[in-house]
Backbone as CSV, one residue per row, in Angstrom:
resi,resn,N_x,N_y,N_z,CA_x,CA_y,CA_z,C_x,C_y,C_z
1,MET,-85.748,171.067,-122.978,-85.922,172.362,-122.307,-87.386,172.584,-121.928
2,LYS,-88.301,172.169,-122.836,-89.716,172.355,-122.574,-90.141,171.570,-121.335
3,ARG,-89.665,170.300,-121.258,-90.041,169.470,-120.116,-89.542,170.073,-118.811
4,LYS,-88.349,170.628,-118.858,-87.778,171.227,-117.653,-88.600,172.440,-117.225
5,GLY,-89.040,173.216,-118.235,-89.848,174.389,-117.916,-91.177,174.012,-117.306
6,LEU,-91.838,172.985,-117.850,-93.116,172.527,-117.301,-92.951,171.967,-115.903
7,ALA,-91.852,171.234,-115.707,-91.590,170.679,-114.385,-91.382,171.779,-113.354
8,GLY,-90.766,172.896,-113.792,-90.567,174.015,-112.874,-91.858,174.727,-112.531
9,LEU,-92.817,174.723,-113.473,-94.099,175.387,-113.230,-95.025,174.569,-112.342
10,LEU,-94.851,173.262,-112.295,-95.755,172.396,-111.550,-95.841,172.759,-110.065
11,PRO,-94.711,172.959,-109.370,-94.818,173.339,-107.945,-95.549,174.663,-107.746
12,VAL,-95.360,175.602,-108.692,-96.028,176.902,-108.588,-97.535,176.737,-108.705
13,LEU,-97.960,175.889,-109.662,-99.388,175.656,-109.849,-100.001,174.985,-108.623
14,VAL,-99.287,173.988,-108.087,-99.781,173.297,-106.889,-99.888,174.264,-105.719
15,LEU,-98.873,175.122,-105.556,-98.885,176.085,-104.458,-100.034,177.068,-104.595
16,SER,-100.284,177.533,-105.831,-101.382,178.488,-106.047,-102.728,177.854,-105.732
17,LEU,-102.880,176.571,-106.057,-104.135,175.886,-105.751,-104.333,175.723,-104.248
18,LEU,-103.227,175.488,-103.536,-103.317,175.328,-102.093,-103.642,176.642,-101.405
19,LEU,-103.114,177.741,-101.934,-103.321,179.043,-101.319,-104.705,179.593,-101.608
20,CYS,-105.278,179.242,-102.727,-106.573,179.764,-103.116,-107.678,178.930,-102.486
21,GLY,-108.569,179.574,-101.720,-109.620,178.829,-101.050,-110.842,178.609,-101.916
22,TYR,-110.985,179.364,-103.009,-112.216,179.298,-103.798,-112.040,178.462,-105.062
23,SER,-113.054,177.666,-105.351,-113.132,176.939,-106.615,-114.603,176.824,-106.991
24,SER,-114.917,177.144,-108.245,-116.305,177.063,-108.712,-116.812,175.627,-108.727
25,LEU,-115.903,174.650,-108.631,-116.298,173.247,-108.633,-116.669,172.737,-107.242
26,ASP,-116.288,173.475,-106.199,-116.586,173.049,-104.836,-118.056,173.306,-104.506
27,PRO,-118.676,172.442,-103.714,-120.069,172.693,-103.301,-120.153,173.920,-102.407
28,LYS,-121.222,174.708,-102.616,-121.440,175.913,-101.821,-122.774,175.877,-101.081
29,VAL,-123.538,174.808,-101.290,-124.823,174.625,-100.607,-124.742,173.347,-99.780
30,PHE,-124.943,173.463,-98.468,-124.862,172.321,-97.553,-126.196,172.210,-96.813
31,ASP,-127.093,171.442,-97.395,-128.444,171.307,-96.842,-128.498,170.125,-95.885
32,GLU,-127.883,170.273,-94.729,-127.827,169.181,-93.755,-129.169,168.939,-93.068
33,ALA,-130.067,169.939,-93.118,-131.387,169.777,-92.491,-132.432,169.268,-93.471
34,GLY,-132.054,169.082,-94.724,-132.986,168.568,-95.714,-134.144,169.511,-96.016
35,LEU,-133.864,170.811,-96.111,-134.915,171.804,-96.353,-135.112,172.096,-97.834
36,LEU,-134.200,171.636,-98.680,-134.222,171.969,-100.100,-134.327,170.706,-100.948
37,THR,-134.921,170.854,-102.122,-134.927,169.741,-103.075,-133.597,169.734,-103.820
38,GLU,-133.342,168.670,-104.532,-132.092,168.567,-105.294,-132.008,169.655,-106.362
39,SER,-133.116,169.909,-107.046,-133.110,170.947,-108.087,-132.896,172.327,-107.473
40,GLU,-133.444,172.568,-106.294,-133.245,173.859,-105.620,-131.779,174.036,-105.222
41,GLU,-131.168,172.970,-104.732,-129.737,173.028,-104.398,-128.908,173.356,-105.627
42,ASN,-129.209,172.704,-106.753,-128.446,172.930,-107.982,-128.588,174.366,-108.481
43,GLU,-129.810,174.890,-108.396,-130.029,176.267,-108.841,-129.292,177.259,-107.953
44,LEU,-129.332,177.032,-106.650,-128.602,177.904,-105.735,-127.099,177.817,-105.974
45,GLN,-126.600,176.614,-106.215,-125.175,176.424,-106.485,-124.739,177.236,-107.705
46,GLU,-125.503,177.178,-108.773,-125.170,177.917,-109.992,-125.186,179.423,-109.747
47,ASP,-126.201,179.891,-109.053,-126.303,181.331,-108.779,-125.167,181.802,-107.873
48,ILE,-124.808,180.982,-106.901,-123.729,181.345,-105.980,-122.399,181.461,-106.718
49,VAL,-122.113,180.515,-107.591,-120.852,180.543,-108.343,-120.759,181.818,-109.184
50,ASP,-121.832,182.169,-109.866,-121.824,183.388,-110.686,-121.625,184.634,-109.824
51,LEU,-122.342,184.709,-108.703,-122.254,185.888,-107.839,-120.903,185.975,-107.143
52,ALA,-120.358,184.839,-106.722,-119.061,184.827,-106.045,-117.963,185.362,-106.953
53,GLU,-117.997,184.970,-108.218,-116.983,185.445,-109.158,-117.184,186.919,-109.478
54,GLU,-118.423,187.378,-109.456,-118.693,188.793,-109.711,-118.192,189.670,-108.562
55,LEU,-118.364,189.211,-107.337,-118.010,190.008,-106.159,-116.630,189.700,-105.602
56,SER,-115.992,188.640,-106.082,-114.704,188.175,-105.522,-114.858,187.843,-104.035
57,LEU,-115.972,187.176,-103.715,-116.245,186.728,-102.350,-116.754,185.293,-102.401
58,ASP,-116.304,184.482,-101.482,-116.864,183.144,-101.361,-118.236,183.275,-100.702
59,ILE,-119.223,182.542,-101.201,-120.581,182.616,-100.672,-121.058,181.197,-100.386
60,VAL,-121.596,180.995,-99.174,-121.975,179.653,-98.738,-123.356,179.701,-98.084
61,VAL,-124.186,178.686,-98.384,-125.493,178.526,-97.745,-125.486,177.203,-96.985
62,VAL,-125.866,177.241,-95.705,-125.843,176.053,-94.852,-127.165,175.938,-94.101
63,THR,-127.690,174.715,-94.012,-128.823,174.442,-93.122,-128.429,173.291,-92.201
64,THR,-128.917,173.333,-90.984,-128.603,172.255,-90.036,-129.764,172.064,-89.065
65,GLU,-129.889,170.838,-88.552,-130.884,170.560,-87.512,-130.210,170.103,-86.224
66,ASP,-128.876,170.148,-86.216,-128.137,169.740,-85.020,-126.818,170.492,-84.958
67,THR,-126.718,171.437,-84.047,-125.486,172.230,-83.915,-124.523,171.615,-82.907
68,GLY,-124.882,170.475,-82.366,-124.001,169.836,-81.386,-123.839,170.640,-80.115
69,GLY,-124.878,171.373,-79.742,-124.814,172.157,-78.513,-124.221,173.543,-78.695
70,LYS,-123.793,173.868,-79.901,-123.205,175.192,-80.149,-124.300,176.223,-80.385
71,SER,-123.946,177.478,-80.153,-124.842,178.569,-80.526,-124.857,178.685,-82.050
72,THR,-125.842,179.392,-82.579,-125.936,179.566,-84.031,-124.698,180.274,-84.570
73,ALA,-124.259,181.321,-83.878,-123.088,182.078,-84.321,-121.835,181.205,-84.327
74,SER,-121.623,180.449,-83.250,-120.434,179.595,-83.164,-120.447,178.511,-84.234
75,TYR,-121.626,177.946,-84.485,-121.712,176.899,-85.501,-121.374,177.472,-86.876
76,ALA,-121.892,178.657,-87.204,-121.614,179.279,-88.502,-120.125,179.559,-88.669
77,GLU,-119.511,180.122,-87.630,-118.090,180.459,-87.700,-117.221,179.203,-87.811
78,ASP,-117.511,178.199,-87.007,-116.721,176.967,-87.039,-116.899,176.231,-88.371
79,PHE,-118.110,176.280,-88.920,-118.355,175.631,-90.208,-117.511,176.298,-91.294
80,TYR,-117.470,177.614,-91.281,-116.672,178.347,-92.275,-115.176,178.028,-92.115
81,ASP,-114.693,178.101,-90.884,-113.269,177.882,-90.644,-112.856,176.446,-90.957
82,SER,-113.661,175.474,-90.532,-113.279,174.069,-90.705,-113.293,173.638,-92.170
83,HIS,-114.119,174.279,-92.995,-114.163,173.941,-94.419,-113.181,174.767,-95.250
84,GLY,-112.522,175.735,-94.619,-111.510,176.519,-95.334,-112.076,177.377,-96.449
85,PHE,-113.295,177.890,-96.288,-113.864,178.756,-97.313,-113.064,180.054,-97.405
86,GLY,-113.221,180.740,-98.516,-112.513,182.004,-98.720,-112.187,182.163,-100.190
87,TYR,-112.340,183.364,-100.697,-112.149,183.559,-102.138,-110.671,183.571,-102.531
88,GLU,-109.867,184.365,-101.831,-108.462,184.530,-102.216,-107.559,183.488,-101.565
89,ARG,-108.046,182.859,-100.500,-107.251,181.860,-99.772,-108.176,181.131,-98.817
90,GLU,-107.679,180.075,-98.196,-108.462,179.375,-97.186,-108.714,180.287,-95.989
91,SER,-109.929,180.198,-95.451,-110.364,181.073,-94.358,-110.225,182.540,-94.748
92,GLY,-110.454,182.809,-96.032,-110.375,184.168,-96.549,-111.749,184.811,-96.637
93,SER,-111.888,185.740,-97.570,-113.067,186.592,-97.648,-114.295,185.830,-98.136
94,GLY,-115.398,186.005,-97.402,-116.624,185.343,-97.811,-117.796,185.654,-96.901
95,ILE,-118.978,185.186,-97.311,-120.219,185.382,-96.561,-120.945,184.048,-96.470
96,LEU,-121.425,183.717,-95.274,-122.150,182.466,-95.054,-123.536,182.773,-94.494
97,PHE,-124.546,182.092,-95.046,-125.918,182.202,-94.547,-126.319,180.860,-93.948
98,LEU,-126.678,180.876,-92.661,-127.024,179.653,-91.941,-128.493,179.673,-91.508
99,ILE,-129.190,178.580,-91.820,-130.533,178.355,-91.275,-130.405,177.242,-90.243
100,ASP,-130.555,177.611,-88.978,-130.335,176.696,-87.856,-131.695,176.244,-87.310
101,MET,-132.105,175.016,-87.670,-133.386,174.485,-87.211,-133.307,173.993,-85.760
102,ASP,-132.103,173.795,-85.256,-131.911,173.342,-83.876,-132.242,174.477,-82.909
103,ASN,-131.610,175.623,-83.110,-131.850,176.784,-82.247,-132.917,177.727,-82.800
104,ARG,-133.495,177.381,-83.958,-134.516,178.184,-84.607,-134.034,179.620,-84.825
105,GLN,-132.877,179.721,-85.465,-132.324,181.027,-85.798,-131.751,180.998,-87.212
106,TYR,-131.677,182.168,-87.836,-130.966,182.313,-89.107,-129.900,183.384,-88.924
107,TYR,-128.787,183.221,-89.622,-127.580,183.986,-89.285,-126.788,184.332,-90.541
108,VAL,-126.269,185.562,-90.589,-125.378,186.012,-91.658,-123.990,186.210,-91.065
109,ASN,-122.996,185.545,-91.631,-121.630,185.599,-91.123,-120.693,186.117,-92.218
110,THR,-119.915,187.162,-91.904,-118.946,187.695,-92.862,-117.535,187.482,-92.341
111,VAL,-116.617,187.240,-93.256,-115.254,186.870,-92.868,-114.245,187.682,-93.685
112,ALA,-113.141,188.038,-93.018,-112.015,188.727,-93.665,-112.475,190.018,-94.348
113,ALA,-112.076,190.235,-95.610,-112.362,191.509,-96.280,-113.846,191.760,-96.467
114,ALA,-114.663,190.713,-96.394,-116.116,190.904,-96.512,-116.649,191.781,-95.387
115,GLN,-115.932,191.850,-94.270,-116.359,192.693,-93.157,-116.309,194.175,-93.513
116,GLU,-115.427,194.537,-94.433,-115.309,195.945,-94.833,-116.478,196.381,-95.703
117,ILE,-116.911,195.517,-96.615,-117.917,195.917,-97.598,-119.317,195.444,-97.232
118,TYR,-119.453,194.660,-96.156,-120.756,194.167,-95.724,-120.899,194.479,-94.252
119,THR,-121.365,195.670,-93.947,-121.336,196.209,-92.593,-122.472,195.662,-91.722
120,ASP,-122.444,196.066,-90.450,-123.484,195.637,-89.508,-124.881,196.001,-90.016
121,SER,-125.036,197.232,-90.481,-126.360,197.673,-90.929,-126.819,196.887,-92.148
122,GLU,-125.888,196.487,-93.010,-126.253,195.704,-94.188,-126.594,194.263,-93.808
123,GLN,-125.938,193.746,-92.786,-126.323,192.429,-92.275,-127.757,192.472,-91.745
124,GLU,-128.080,193.524,-90.993,-129.431,193.666,-90.458,-130.450,193.833,-91.589
125,SER,-130.079,194.576,-92.627,-130.983,194.748,-93.770,-131.229,193.419,-94.473
126,THR,-130.198,192.593,-94.562,-130.352,191.273,-95.170,-131.306,190.409,-94.356
127,LEU,-131.158,190.464,-93.039,-132.063,189.710,-92.170,-133.509,190.205,-92.325
128,ASP,-133.669,191.519,-92.502,-135.007,192.067,-92.765,-135.579,191.500,-94.065
129,ASP,-134.714,191.421,-95.077,-135.162,190.983,-96.403,-135.668,189.543,-96.408
130,VAL,-135.062,188.689,-95.583,-135.431,187.263,-95.600,-136.434,186.907,-94.500
131,ALA,-136.806,187.882,-93.664,-137.625,187.590,-92.486,-138.974,186.968,-92.844
132,ASP,-139.653,187.518,-93.845,-140.981,187.005,-94.210,-140.907,185.550,-94.672
133,ASP,-139.930,185.250,-95.533,-139.786,183.875,-96.025,-139.465,182.912,-94.887
134,MET,-138.648,183.349,-93.941,-138.297,182.486,-92.817,-139.516,182.229,-91.943
135,ARG,-140.329,183.248,-91.694,-141.529,183.062,-90.872,-142.526,182.114,-91.548
136,GLU,-142.582,182.186,-92.888,-143.517,181.344,-93.633,-142.970,179.944,-93.900
137,GLY,-141.709,179.701,-93.553,-141.116,178.393,-93.780,-140.734,178.135,-95.220
138,ASP,-140.609,179.195,-96.023,-140.192,179.054,-97.419,-138.678,179.262,-97.479
139,TYR,-137.942,178.222,-97.156,-136.497,178.343,-96.967,-135.755,178.537,-98.291
140,TYR,-136.264,177.952,-99.350,-135.635,178.169,-100.659,-135.738,179.638,-101.053
141,SER,-136.902,180.243,-100.897,-137.071,181.667,-101.218,-136.178,182.529,-100.327
142,ALA,-136.016,182.113,-99.059,-135.146,182.857,-98.149,-133.699,182.837,-98.650
143,CYS,-133.258,181.680,-99.131,-131.886,181.573,-99.660,-131.711,182.419,-100.913
144,ARG,-132.704,182.415,-101.779,-132.629,183.225,-102.996,-132.628,184.720,-102.647
145,GLN,-133.449,185.097,-101.675,-133.474,186.497,-101.252,-132.151,186.894,-100.616
146,PHE,-131.544,185.974,-99.879,-130.219,186.233,-99.310,-129.220,186.585,-100.408
147,LEU,-129.218,185.832,-101.499,-128.287,186.097,-102.600,-128.571,187.449,-103.244
148,ARG,-129.849,187.787,-103.412,-130.193,189.098,-103.986,-129.718,190.223,-103.076
149,SER,-129.861,190.028,-101.782,-129.432,191.050,-100.827,-127.916,191.199,-100.814
150,VAL,-127.200,190.088,-100.901,-125.743,190.152,-100.959,-125.296,190.966,-102.167
151,GLU,-125.904,190.692,-103.305,-125.539,191.434,-104.517,-125.839,192.921,-104.353
152,LYS,-126.981,193.246,-103.754,-127.380,194.652,-103.600,-126.474,195.400,-102.628
153,TYR,-126.219,194.811,-101.473,-125.483,195.533,-100.438,-123.970,195.489,-100.628
154,ALA,-123.470,194.445,-101.258,-122.019,194.343,-101.457,-121.535,195.225,-102.597
155,THR,-122.436,195.744,-103.417,-122.035,196.577,-104.552,-122.414,198.035,-104.367
156,ASN,-122.989,198.394,-103.199,-123.310,199.808,-103.008,-122.096,200.538,-102.430
157,SER,-122.289,201.791,-102.060,-121.150,202.623,-101.647,-120.831,202.519,-100.160
158,GLU,-121.630,201.787,-99.401,-121.392,201.715,-97.962,-120.235,200.788,-97.635
159,VAL,-119.290,201.299,-96.855,-118.155,200.501,-96.382,-117.957,200.799,-94.903
160,ALA,-117.178,199.976,-94.256,-116.894,200.192,-92.835,-116.067,201.456,-92.661
161,LEU,-116.559,202.384,-91.845,-115.847,203.630,-91.572,-115.079,203.569,-90.259
162,ASN,-115.312,202.511,-89.484,-114.687,202.418,-88.168,-113.447,201.532,-88.153
163,GLY,-113.052,200.985,-89.325,-111.868,200.144,-89.350,-111.663,199.485,-90.700
164,TYR,-110.664,198.618,-90.778,-110.344,197.925,-92.020,-109.786,196.543,-91.700
165,TYR,-109.877,195.651,-92.679,-109.358,194.301,-92.472,-107.886,194.239,-92.876
166,ASP,-107.054,193.776,-91.951,-105.624,193.605,-92.197,-105.371,192.126,-92.474
167,GLU,-105.059,191.796,-93.725,-104.886,190.399,-94.112,-103.686,189.763,-93.414
168,ALA,-102.602,190.530,-93.264,-101.398,189.974,-92.641,-101.673,189.553,-91.189
169,ALA,-102.466,190.360,-90.480,-102.777,190.049,-89.090,-104.052,189.222,-88.961
170,ASP,-104.780,189.044,-90.066,-106.081,188.379,-90.072,-106.955,188.959,-88.959
171,ALA,-107.102,190.300,-89.001,-107.863,190.984,-87.961,-108.492,192.248,-88.529
172,PHE,-109.628,192.619,-87.952,-110.268,193.879,-88.298,-109.701,194.955,-87.382
173,ILE,-108.982,195.913,-87.947,-108.282,196.937,-87.168,-109.189,198.147,-86.989
174,GLU,-109.456,198.513,-85.738,-110.321,199.656,-85.437,-109.545,200.970,-85.572
175,TYR,-110.199,201.983,-86.176,-109.644,203.328,-86.219,-109.821,204.006,-84.860
176,THR,-109.095,205.098,-84.654,-109.284,205.912,-83.457,-110.594,206.692,-83.598
177,PRO,-111.166,207.185,-82.478,-112.402,207.986,-82.573,-112.261,209.175,-83.519
178,GLU,-111.089,209.819,-83.510,-110.879,210.959,-84.409,-110.917,210.524,-85.876
179,GLN,-110.294,209.387,-86.185,-110.304,208.884,-87.554,-111.718,208.485,-87.988
180,ILE,-112.482,207.910,-87.064,-113.853,207.517,-87.392,-114.690,208.745,-87.718
181,ARG,-114.571,209.808,-86.892,-115.331,211.032,-87.160,-114.931,211.638,-88.499
182,GLU,-113.634,211.616,-88.791,-113.156,212.153,-90.070,-113.707,211.337,-91.242
183,ASN,-113.711,210.019,-91.112,-114.259,209.163,-92.170,-115.753,209.395,-92.356
184,GLU,-116.469,209.589,-91.252,-117.908,209.837,-91.344,-118.200,211.152,-92.041
185,ARG,-117.421,212.192,-91.713,-117.615,213.488,-92.381,-117.323,213.376,-93.874
186,ALA,-116.242,212.664,-94.206,-115.895,212.492,-95.621,-116.988,211.720,-96.365
187,ALA,-117.557,210.701,-95.697,-118.623,209.915,-96.326,-119.871,210.759,-96.548
188,GLU,-120.188,211.628,-95.574,-121.347,212.516,-95.724,-121.137,213.483,-96.891
189,LEU,-119.926,214.027,-97.015,-119.644,214.946,-98.122,-119.737,214.229,-99.464
190,ARG,-119.213,213.005,-99.520,-119.293,212.247,-100.775,-120.747,211.988,-101.155
191,GLU,-121.563,211.719,-100.142,-122.974,211.446,-100.422,-123.699,212.699,-100.889
192,VAL,-123.408,213.831,-100.224,-124.080,215.092,-100.581,-123.703,215.530,-101.990
193,PHE,-122.415,215.369,-102.340,-121.948,215.857,-103.628,-121.847,214.757,-104.686
194,SER,-122.465,213.629,-104.426,-122.480,212.573,-105.437,-123.357,212.997,-106.612
195,ALA,-123.075,212.433,-107.786,-123.824,212.801,-108.987,-125.308,212.523,-108.823
196,GLY,-125.638,211.385,-108.226,-127.035,211.029,-108.040,-127.756,212.000,-107.127
197,GLU,-127.089,212.387,-106.015,-127.712,213.310,-105.066,-127.899,214.691,-105.687
198,ILE,-126.907,215.152,-106.451,-127.017,216.465,-107.101,-128.157,216.466,-108.100
199,LEU,-128.254,215.412,-108.921,-129.338,215.328,-109.896,-130.699,215.275,-109.195
200,LYS,-130.760,214.559,-108.066,-132.026,214.469,-107.335,-132.447,215.833,-106.815
201,ARG,-131.486,216.574,-106.238,-131.804,217.899,-105.705,-132.187,218.869,-106.825
202,LEU,-131.479,218.798,-107.950,-131.822,219.659,-109.082,-133.222,219.338,-109.597
203,GLY,-133.546,218.047,-109.650,-134.869,217.642,-110.117,-135.969,218.166,-109.211
204,ILE,-135.744,218.057,-107.880,-136.741,218.552,-106.920,-136.912,220.063,-107.055
205,SER,-135.779,220.778,-107.179,-135.838,222.238,-107.325,-136.570,222.626,-108.599
206,LEU,-136.300,221.901,-109.678,-136.950,222.209,-110.947,-138.460,222.015,-110.859
207,VAL,-138.880,220.907,-110.235,-140.325,220.643,-110.091,-140.996,221.724,-109.252
208,ILE,-140.337,222.102,-108.126,-140.910,223.144,-107.264,-140.984,224.473,-108.000
209,GLY,-139.923,224.796,-108.756,-139.905,226.050,-109.507,-141.000,226.109,-110.563
210,ILE,-141.153,225.009,-111.305,-142.186,224.973,-112.349,-143.577,225.077,-111.726
211,ALA,-143.783,224.375,-110.609,-145.088,224.430,-109.942,-145.386,225.835,-109.439
212,GLY,-144.374,226.515,-108.854,-144.582,227.870,-108.351,-144.923,228.854,-109.455
213,VAL,-144.175,228.789,-110.570,-144.442,229.683,-111.701,-145.823,229.397,-112.283
214,GLY,-146.182,228.117,-112.362,-147.504,227.766,-112.888,-148.625,228.336,-112.042
215,LEU,-148.480,228.264,-110.699,-149.502,228.823,-109.816,-149.607,230.325,-109.967
216,MET,-148.469,231.014,-110.118,-148.505,232.470,-110.294,-149.198,232.847,-111.597
217,ILE,-148.937,232.081,-112.655,-149.578,232.363,-113.947,-151.085,232.170,-113.846
218,LEU,-151.512,231.108,-113.160,-152.946,230.854,-113.014,-153.627,231.945,-112.198
219,ASN,-152.954,232.462,-111.179,-153.535,233.505,-110.337,-153.642,234.841,-111.063
220,VAL,-152.661,235.131,-111.924,-152.631,236.425,-112.612,-153.526,236.420,-113.841
221,ARG,-153.634,235.271,-114.491,-154.369,235.186,-115.753,-155.835,235.622,-115.559
222,GLY,-156.297,236.479,-116.424,-157.698,236.916,-116.420,-157.983,238.064,-115.479
223,ARG,-157.040,238.462,-114.631,-157.283,239.580,-113.726,-156.959,240.906,-114.400
224,ARG,-157.750,241.924,-114.084,-157.495,243.270,-114.581,-156.696,244.014,-113.524
225,ILE,-155.534,244.483,-113.878,-154.660,245.158,-112.917,-155.015,246.634,-112.863
226,PRO,-155.460,247.172,-111.710,-155.840,248.583,-111.627,-154.633,249.512,-111.689
227,ALA,-154.912,250.769,-112.017,-153.837,251.764,-112.061,-153.320,252.030,-110.663
228,GLY,-152.107,252.501,-110.576,-151.490,252.708,-109.283,-152.179,253.746,-108.428
229,ARG,-152.832,254.768,-109.035,-153.444,255.844,-108.269,-154.681,255.381,-107.517
230,VAL,-155.234,254.227,-107.869,-156.396,253.721,-107.148,-156.085,253.519,-105.668
231,TYR,-154.825,253.167,-105.350,-154.433,252.857,-103.979,-153.959,254.089,-103.193
232,LEU,-153.970,255.282,-103.840,-153.493,256.495,-103.187,-154.644,257.277,-102.589
233,LYS,-154.460,257.744,-101.362,-155.429,258.644,-100.727,-155.234,260.042,-101.280
234,PRO,-156.309,260.689,-101.665,-156.162,262.052,-102.228,-155.378,262.963,-101.294
235,GLY,-154.379,263.637,-101.835,-153.561,264.571,-101.070,-152.421,263.933,-100.329
236,SER,-152.350,262.587,-100.313,-151.295,261.927,-99.546,-149.956,261.936,-100.241
237,GLU,-149.936,262.367,-101.523,-148.669,262.353,-102.239,-147.771,263.517,-101.903
238,ARG,-148.305,264.485,-101.106,-147.463,265.615,-100.704,-146.409,265.163,-99.690
239,ILE,-145.194,265.625,-99.849,-144.061,265.220,-99.007,-143.891,266.202,-97.863
240,ARG,-143.811,265.702,-96.664,-143.581,266.535,-95.496,-142.149,266.340,-95.008
241,ALA,-141.556,267.420,-94.559,-140.173,267.347,-94.076,-140.147,266.728,-92.684
242,ARG,-139.205,265.767,-92.468,-139.055,265.140,-91.165,-137.579,265.043,-90.811
243,ARG,-137.303,265.042,-89.494,-135.938,264.891,-89.023,-135.892,263.859,-87.909
244,ASP,-134.811,263.079,-87.894,-134.593,262.094,-86.830,-133.425,262.532,-85.965
245,PHE,-133.575,262.393,-84.642,-132.513,262.769,-83.707,-132.152,261.551,-82.855
246,ARG,-130.860,261.203,-82.782,-130.411,260.095,-81.945,-130.145,260.614,-80.547
247,THR,-130.770,260.003,-79.576,-130.612,260.469,-78.199,-129.513,259.699,-77.471
248,ASN,-129.494,258.337,-77.577,-128.440,257.538,-76.927,-128.349,256.184,-77.615
249,THR,-127.266,255.463,-77.315,-127.016,254.141,-77.901,-126.598,253.172,-76.807
250,THR,-127.202,251.956,-76.813,-126.850,250.918,-75.838,-126.457,249.654,-76.583
251,VAL,-125.287,249.102,-76.264,-124.798,247.879,-76.897,-124.687,246.785,-75.840
252,THR,-125.316,245.627,-76.121,-125.274,244.489,-75.198,-124.524,243.333,-75.853
253,THR,-123.557,242.760,-75.166,-122.798,241.628,-75.703,-123.045,240.406,-74.837
254,ARG,-123.017,239.243,-75.464,-123.229,237.982,-74.736,-122.342,236.909,-75.347
255,HIS,-121.646,236.140,-74.532,-120.781,235.057,-75.000,-121.600,233.802,-75.262
256,ILE,-121.508,233.258,-76.465,-122.223,232.034,-76.836,-121.226,230.880,-76.825
257,PRO,-121.362,229.926,-75.924,-120.391,228.807,-75.851,-120.506,227.912,-77.066
258,LYS,-119.372,227.361,-77.472,-119.344,226.432,-78.601,-119.782,225.051,-78.157
259,ASN,-120.435,224.341,-79.080,-120.835,222.958,-78.812,-119.759,222.028,-79.353
260,ASN,-118.972,221.429,-78.452,-117.873,220.562,-78.871,-118.277,219.100,-78.946
261,GLY,-119.540,218.827,-78.661,-119.982,217.437,-78.718,-120.031,216.949,-80.138
262,SER,-119.825,215.655,-80.347,-119.849,215.068,-81.687,-120.966,214.059,-81.772
263,GLY,-121.657,214.065,-82.884,-122.743,213.117,-83.092,-122.216,211.774,-83.517
264,GLY,-123.018,210.759,-83.357,-122.608,209.418,-83.761,-123.801,208.582,-84.106
265,GLY,-123.580,207.549,-84.888,-124.674,206.668,-85.284,-125.052,205.750,-84.149
266,SER,-126.182,205.135,-84.319,-126.630,204.171,-83.321,-126.865,202.851,-84.002
267,GLY,-126.722,201.786,-83.279,-126.927,200.468,-83.879,-126.154,199.425,-83.122
268,LYS,-125.923,198.343,-83.782,-125.256,197.210,-83.158,-123.853,197.582,-82.723
269,GLY,-123.521,197.258,-81.474,-122.178,197.485,-80.977,-121.784,198.944,-80.926
270,GLY,-122.770,199.870,-80.837,-122.445,201.284,-80.793,-122.193,201.855,-82.163
271,GLY,-122.166,201.049,-83.187,-121.912,201.545,-84.530,-123.199,201.780,-85.265
272,GLY,-123.163,202.589,-86.289,-124.333,202.850,-87.110,-124.034,202.519,-88.537
273,ARG,-124.492,203.366,-89.423,-124.267,203.146,-90.836,-122.769,203.165,-91.116
274,GLY,-122.283,202.177,-91.855,-120.868,202.146,-92.200,-119.970,201.643,-91.087
275,HIS,-120.518,200.875,-90.148,-119.714,200.332,-89.057,-119.766,198.807,-89.081
276,THR,-118.680,198.204,-88.600,-118.592,196.749,-88.515,-118.119,196.350,-87.122
277,THR,-118.825,195.406,-86.526,-118.426,194.854,-85.232,-117.770,193.505,-85.475
278,SER,-116.517,193.370,-85.080,-115.739,192.174,-85.405,-115.234,191.479,-84.150
279,HIS,-114.964,190.179,-84.281,-114.373,189.409,-83.188,-113.645,188.204,-83.784
280,ARG,-112.895,187.522,-82.959,-112.192,186.320,-83.408,-113.006,185.080,-83.062
281,SER,-113.070,184.166,-84.018,-113.770,182.910,-83.791,-112.891,181.982,-82.967
282,SER,-113.440,180.828,-82.590,-112.646,179.853,-81.844,-111.490,179.325,-82.689
283,GLY,-111.627,179.440,-84.020,-110.545,179.024,-84.909,-109.482,180.088,-85.100
284,GLY,-109.676,181.267,-84.480,-108.665,182.319,-84.529,-108.782,183.260,-85.706
285,HIS,-109.902,183.231,-86.433,-110.061,184.095,-87.605,-111.053,185.217,-87.318
286,SER,-110.928,186.303,-88.086,-111.761,187.474,-87.888,-113.134,187.265,-88.516
287,HIS,-114.193,187.416,-87.715,-115.571,187.208,-88.177,-116.455,188.365,-87.714
288,SER,-117.552,188.539,-88.441,-118.605,189.457,-88.020,-119.935,188.806,-88.393
289,GLY,-120.983,189.055,-87.602,-122.242,188.404,-87.940,-123.434,188.951,-87.197
290,SER,-124.620,188.643,-87.729,-125.884,189.028,-87.106,-126.900,187.913,-87.318
291,GLY,-127.787,187.707,-86.350,-128.776,186.648,-86.477,-130.085,187.001,-85.800
292,ARG,-131.126,186.226,-86.135,-132.451,186.421,-85.536,-133.140,185.072,-85.356
293,SER,-134.139,185.093,-84.498,-134.938,183.886,-84.271,-136.120,183.856,-85.219
294,PHE,-136.649,182.658,-85.446,-137.863,182.522,-86.266,-138.742,181.400,-85.684
């Protein structure tokens, strides 16, 4: 009976391995341009495995000196798709960082559910974070900074407000303009009434209040307050009778038009904070990405 049970479990185990795209034993650093030492590759590999399991995202670092005539974006997307990266399945959720020595560009590529939690603005922030290292040619430091940025931005509260990733369709589904505005308002309210924001505002108010009271105490201390009669003109305390008469009344009304315009963020693809710009790669999978020259 035991053998029969194990034999029945074997196909299930094989199927689960085929469906799952991520394995901590698979290489995650592909230094095709020879920019890293062996020890640097090993250290990055270890850090990537730990971070990938923490975030439930596949994370890949790639360098190349020959894109075969492809653009940096196309090379990054095709590299991800052809290797079947992805945490929950092949071509699933993950982030790839490419240093392209051929086109002299560096690129951040997000795939599947990573598009929801790693928005356009966070991709741009990551590129900002690694810019100095890239300009100085310190590619190992740039890769390490990339990992620090992924950890920072993937764990904060910012998510895509303009859509969501549909796994069944393998596509980023855009919300309607009304839904986007509603999501933005809800996000603003969450930010205003978050515990951190409330504590910050209370702290600022407390500091201002203490400073104001302290200044008043310093101004009053040591002064002799004169009696109230010092400020009175002799004889002015006598009360004279007065009467007011209303002659006429004029009322003016004016119609104030409502402002029905709606504000919106600015940034890549018309989106701002909490927005993701998505497209399909040549392999047919949903990708998002940002890159810069160096």
